[in-house]
N, C-alpha and C positions, 0 to 999 in steps of 0.2 A: 426491436430491442432484444428479444430473446436470442436471435442469431448473433447479434453483436456481443452479448454477454457470454454466449457459448464459445465464440471464437476467442474472446479475451481470456476466458477461463482456461482454454486449451493452451494458449500462449504462455500463461503463467507457468505451466509445467514443461512445455517444449523449449521455451526461451526465457527462463527466469531473469536473466541479465537485463532484459528489456525494462524490467520493473525495478531493478536494483537501486537506481538513483532516486526513485520516487518514495522510497521508504526512509522517513527521517531518522537520523542517527539516534535521536533521543528515544525512539521506540525500540531500539535494538539492545537486546541483552548482550552483555559481554561475558561469555563463558570462560571459566578457568579451564585451562588445558594442561594437564601434567606434562612438564618438560617442554612446553611450547614457549618460545621466546619470540615475541613480535618483532618485526623489523623496526629498527630505530631504538631498541631497548637493549640494555645490557643485563646480564644475569643478576646484578645487584639492584637493578632499578625497581621502583615500586610497582611497575606494571608487568613485571615478569610473570609469565604463566597465564596472562590474560589474552584470550583470543581477540584479534582485531578484525574479525569478519565484518564489523560495522564501521571500522575506522577509515577505510579509503574514502568514503563519502560522508563520514560522520560529522554531524553538526553540533554535537554536544562535546563538552570538554573531556579530555582524557581523565582516567581515574586519578584522584588525589593520592597523596602519600599517606593514606590512613591505614594502609596495611591490608585492606580488603577492597575488591573491585565493586562489591555490592553497594558500598557506602557512596560511591561516586555515580552510580547509575540513576537515571531518571526513574521515577516510580512506574512509568508506563513501559519501561524496558523489560517486558515479560517474555518476549520471543526474540529469536535471532532474526536477522534480515531475511534469510531464506525461509524461515518459518512464517514470517509475516506475508511473504509473497505467496506461499502455498495456501495460507488461510484465506487471503483475499481471492485467490483463484477458486477455492472451494465456495466462498460466499457468492462469487459471480456465477458459478455453476448452479448453485441453489436458486439464485435470482433468475437465471435463464429458465429454469423449470417452473418456478413460481409465477413468472409473468405470463407463461403460456396457459396456465390453468385458470379458467374463469373464476372459480370460487376464491382463489388466493390472489387474483390480479391486483386489486386495490391495495391490499396490505403489502404485497411485494413491491408495487410501484412506489409506495411510501418508503419502504426500506431501501430501495435502490436510490431514491432521491437522497436519503440520509447517507448512504454509503458513498455516493459520488461527492456529496458535500464534505464528508470526512476526508476523502481523498484529496481535497483542495489543499490541506495542510502539507501533504507530501509534495504536491506539485509546486507550491510556493517555496518550500524548503529546498527542493531540487533547483529551482530557478535562482534562488539566492546563492546557493553553493556554486552554480555554474558561472556566476559572475564573481566568485571569490578567487582567491589566489591559485587554487588548483583547477579552476574552470578552464574550459577550452572553447574556442569559437563554435565548434560543432555542438557541444553540450548546451551552449547558450541558445543556439538556434532550435535545437530539439525541445528544450524546456520552455522556450518562448512560444512555441507552437502548442505544446501539450497543455499548458495551463489554461489558455483561453478556450480550448476545446471542452473543458469541463462545464462551462456555462450552458451550452446547448444540450449537453448530456443530462444535466440536472433538470433543465426545463422540460426536456423530452420525457424523462422519467416521471416528473410531476404530472405532466399532461396525461399520462397513461392511467392515472387514478380516476379520471372522469371519462375517459374514452373506452371504458370496458364495454364489451358487447352487451346489449340488453338481453335479459333472460327471456327465453321463449315461454309463452304460456302453454300449459298442457292442453292439447286438443285444438289449439288455435293456430292461426297462420301468422307467423312473423312475430 
């Protein structure tokens, strides 16, 4: 598990695009960029100046014409898509270290189980979008495989809570 998490953490930084579809649009902050005009908007449109870094695969509706982008964002939209990818990579790196240290193994295994369970929302969202109007057969196949892989990962992480190596008694054998 430690090696898998370490490899995955590295991939978050080497190839963040691999994880891009799995970050739900409702988690993505839409930053205002001075002078930026997103594709498909006009300078007079209500979404002028709003970065669409989450919109290519965004599952939440575009900003309403309230005059501010923040009013249309989901309350969980606190990071950009790239920031979510980086944070999850750092979490996986920390989990890789924690699972290898016997004193923190049980707590880390519980946290990994929760993390993989939380990632289910992104995988479900990605699969739904893959079957949407902008989905492609390739994305459908990829996400149809990625989602069910979460179940064995969750079970494996949970099993590590009880499979920690027994502590050795001082002066004893085994």
